N, C-alpha and C positions, 0 to 999 in steps of 0.2 A: 319268313319274317313275321315277327309278332308286333302288331301295332299297339298292344296293350301297354308297352313300356313308354309310349308317347303320351303326351297330353291328349285327351279325347276331344279337345276343343280347338277349333281353328278360326281365327278372324282373318279374312282375306280382303285386302285392300286392292280394289280393281281400278282400272282406268277406263272401264266401259260399263254402260248400264246393262243390267241383267237382260232386259227385253230387246236389246239390239238384235235385229234379224240375222246379222252375220256373227255367229258365235265364234269366239277366239279362245286362246288359252285360258282366259279368266273364267268364263262360264263352264267350259268343259272340265277344268281342274276342280272347280268348286263342286260340281255335280259328282265327279269321280271320287273326291274325298268323302262326300256324304255317303255315297254308295259303299264305301269301305268302312263305314261305322263312325266317322268323325261327325261331331256337330259343327256345322259351318255357318258362320255369319259372313255373308257377301256384302261388302260395303261398296256401293257404286262410286263412280268417279267423283273426286273432290274438286274437279275443275282446274286442271293444270293450264289449260289455254284460256287466255283472256276472252270472254264473250264479246260479241259484236252486236250492234243494234240492227240485226237482220232477222227476218221472219223465222229462220231455222233456229237460231239461238234463243230468241224470245219464246218460241213455242216450247223448246226444251226446258227453259227455266220454269215456265208455267207448269209443265208436266211434273218437273222435279218437286215443286212446291206442293202440288196435289198429292204426290206419292209420300212426301215427308209427313204431311198431316195424316196420312193413312197408317202411319206407324210401321213397325217391322212386319214384313210379309213372309209367310211360310210358303215356299215354292216347291217343296219336296220333303221327303222324309229326312229329318235332321238338317234341313237346308233353309236358311232364312236370308232375306235381303233387306238392307237398310239403305234408304235414299237420303243422304245428308244434304242440308241446305247451308251453304257458306257464302260469305260476302265475296263477290267476284274479284275485287281489287286486292287480291291476296299478296301482291308484292309490296304493299304498304305495311309498315310495322303495326299500325293500329288495327288493320284488317286481319292480320295474322293472329294478333292477340284475341280479338273477338271470335275468330273462327276456332281457335284452340279452346276457348271457354265453352262455346256452343257444343263442339264435338266431345269434349271431356264430359260435360253434363249429360248429354244424351247417351253416349257410349257407356258411361258408368251405370245408368239405369238399365240399358239393354244387357250389359254384361251380367248384372245381378239377376235380371228376369230370366235369362236363358242359362244361367249358371255356367258362364264361359270363363271359369277361373284358370289362371296360369295358362293362357292359350298359346298355341303356336301362331305367330303372326306370319302370314304368307302374303307378300306384297308385290304388286306390279308397279306401284307408285313409289318413286324413290324419296318422296318427301314426307314420310310418316314415322321417322325414327323416334321423335319425342312422343308421338301418340302411342307407339308400341311400348315405350317405357312406362307410360301412364297406365297401360293395360296390364302391366306386370307379366309380360310375355315370358314364356319358358324357352322359346327358340324364335329366331328371326330368320326367315327364308326370303331371299330376294330373287324373284323370277324375272329375269331381265330379258324382255322379248322385243324391245324396240329401243332405238337411240332417241329417246323422247326429247332430248335437248335440241335435236335437229329438226323436230317437227315445227310447222308454222304456228305463229301466235304464242310461242312458248318463251318464257324468260330463261334462255339457255344457261346463263351464268348461274342463276339460282338453282336450277335443276342439277347442273353438273356438281356444284358444291354440295348439295344435299345428297347426291348419289355417292360422292366420295366418302361422306360420313357413314352412309348406310353400308357401303361395301366394307368399310373398316370394321363395322360391328356385327355384320350378318354372320350367322352360324354357317350358312350355305348360300351359294349363289348359283342359280341355274340359268344358262344362256342358250338362246335359240339360234344363234349364228356364231360362226368362228370369229367374226370381227368383234362382236360383243364379248365373247369369251376372252379374246386377246386383251381388250381394253380393261375388262374387269380384273384379270389376273395381275395387272400392274399394282393393284391395291390389295385384293383379297387372296391372291396366290393360290394355294392348293385347295382352298375352300370353294373354288369355281369349278363347275362341271358343265360340259356341253350336252344339251339335249335338244336336237332340232325339232321343228314343228312336226306334228303327226296328224292323224286323220281318224274320223269316225267311219271306219271302213264299211261296216254293215249298212250304214245310212247311205253313203254316197255310191256304193256299189249297186244299189237298187237301180241306178240308171242303166245298167246292162244286164241285170238278172231278174228283173221284175217287170211285168206288163204295167206300164204307167200311161195314163191318158195324156195326150198332148194338150198343154194349156191353151185356152182359147186365144189369148193375146199373142202367143207365139205362133199358132197355126196360121195366122194371117200373113206371116213373113215368109217370103220365098226362100228356097235353098239356092246355093249353099249358104250355111249360117256360120258365122264366126262369133263365138261367144266370149263374154267377160262377165265375171261375177265378183263384186267387191265394191270398195269405196271409190266413188268417182270424184276424186280430188286430185288436183294437178301435181301435188308433190308425190303421189303414188301412181298416177295414171297419165301417160304421155299423150296429151290431147292432140298436139301437132302431128305426131307420128301416125296415130290412128286416123286422123282426118286425111292425111296424104295417102295412106294405104287404101282407104275407102274410095278416094278419087281415082287411084290408079287401077282399080278393079271394080267398076260400078255394078257388075253383075253379082258381086258377093255382098251379103247382107250382114252387117255387124249388129249383134244383139247385146245391149248393155244392161245388166241387171245390178242395181245398187242405188244408193242414195247419192245425189249430187251434192258435193261440198261437205261430206262427212269429215269432220276434223279440220276443215278449211272452208268456211262459209263463203269466202270471196271467189271460189272457183267458178269459172265461166265455161259452160259447154255450148255456148251459142253457135260457135263455128261448126260444131258437130251436128247440131240440130238442123243446120241448113242442108246437110247432105241427105239425099233421099234414101240412101242405102244404110243409114245408121239409125237404129231404133232404140229408144229409151223405154224400158219396161218398168222402171222404178224398183224399189226394194221388194224382195219376196221373203216369205217366212223360211226359216231353216228347213221345215218339213217339206216345203215345195221345191227346193233346189234340185233334187234328183230328177224331177219331172222335166225341168227346163234343160238340164245338162243332157238328158237322154236324146233330145232332139237337136243337138248341136253337131255340126260336122267337125269343127276345130274349136279349141278353147285357148285363151290367150292370157299372158301376164305382161302387158305392155307398159312396164314402169319406166320412168326416166332414171337417169343416173344422178344420184345426189347422196349426201351423207346419210340420209335416212334410209334410202332403199339399199345402199351398200351394207347396211348393218342389219337388214331384216331378212327373215326367212318367210316367204309368202305361204301362208297356210293353204291357200287354194291349190298349190302345186300337187300335194298328195290327194286332195279332194278331187281334182281333175283326173289324176291318175287312177284313183279308185273307181271313178265313173267310166273309165275305159276310153277316154278321149285323147286324140293327139294334141299335144301342147306346143304352142309357139310362145316362147318367152325371151325376154331380154336377158342377156348373160350378166348376172350379178354374182357377187362373191359367194353367197350362200348356196347357189345352185351348181357351182363348179363340179362338185363330186357326182352330180347326177346328169351331166351333159349328154350321156348316151341315151337318156330316156326322154329327151325333148328336143325340139327344133329351136336351137338358140341363135340369137342374132345380136349384132352390135350397132347396126345403123339402119337407115330407112330401106336402102336397096336390099340388104340382107334379110330384113324382116319380110319384105314382099316375096323374095325367093323362097323363104322358109314356109310362108303361108301356102305357096304353090305346092311345095313338096308334101306338106302335111295333108293337104286336101287330096293329093294323088296317092300317097303311100300309107296314110293312117298312122297308128300308134307305133312308135319306135320300141322294138324289143318287148312286145306285149306280155310274154310269159314272165320275164324278169321284172317288168314294171308292176305287174299284179302282185308278185311275191314281195316286192319292196313295199308296196302300199300296205299289205297285210301285216308286215312286220313292224310298221310304224304306226301303232294305234295308241290311243289315249290310255288305255288300261295298262299296256305293257310299259309305257314310259312312266306312268304314275307309280307303278310298283317299284321300278328302279329308283325313282326319286325318294320314295318313302323309306327304302332300305338305307339310303344315305342320310336321311333325316334322323332315323333311329340311331345311327352310329355317331352323329355329330354332337 
């Protein structure tokens, strides 16, 4: 494939801040594109969720303002990050107009400074169609990784309407779950392509092929350890089921790594904090995660069943697999084709039985699981995506 036929410039609209410790599609794709020779401007979240007057949101707003006044940051070769500041009451017409004026003004200056002319717009945010037109984009790519309209605190009607317009005009749509693919095809048809989530195999496989020192905060926790890494928010993490599983087996210790209330500030973990065998270690940097995974007995994806989780493909699935750990996970649509590689459950009793089996038997089909993880990497997937972009 020759990327020279494409615009060398990409403006990527993310729904996550660059320095979030849990990297997702957005950061990995931006870095991968830059490594392949594109000049990439990564635009942090424009604030789809209405902020609340809670310490987490207030702190995030303050940090965003400070980053905004710091200007565009260079975070790698050909890779830049811009932190926009917008009025949070975006659902009101006056706020939308002011936000558009602010963004147009600043993006115009940045586009000129970095010479990002006729860029490819690669977006995870469904509400940027007019911005893309303002930027005189050469192509529009919608990377559909979540059912954002089903997330808490979102104006679902506005998001769905904007997404329909975006799907209608996008050159290509990439979806990370079959449910998102099916929904997107109703509007975008053959322009929709399925690419499930993948893994930084070299990074996470360190958990089983490299001598890593056990972190001090983890070393204090007895074995056996049942781990979870990710956002500790109730729309993604089943608080009640984890609490009951911990109570049913008090000799097992749950180790939860992540930020409480990420994307859902009103999440309460108080009932879990009362359990002596549930341990909150807080968020950890991306670089540290293999060290923590190495010293887990079992890892979990204990998500509830709702519209959001039924449309998602959990990134941690392949990360856990690359780390060589037995996985106990809720049976959701996106994982159906991989059921032979994990211990799946539908209800509380089945979850507890599968935890027993995972602790006793270890990884399901380790050779095949390892091969599967190696074949689903960021680089392989990005090359396939770029081949389609070139043809579109």
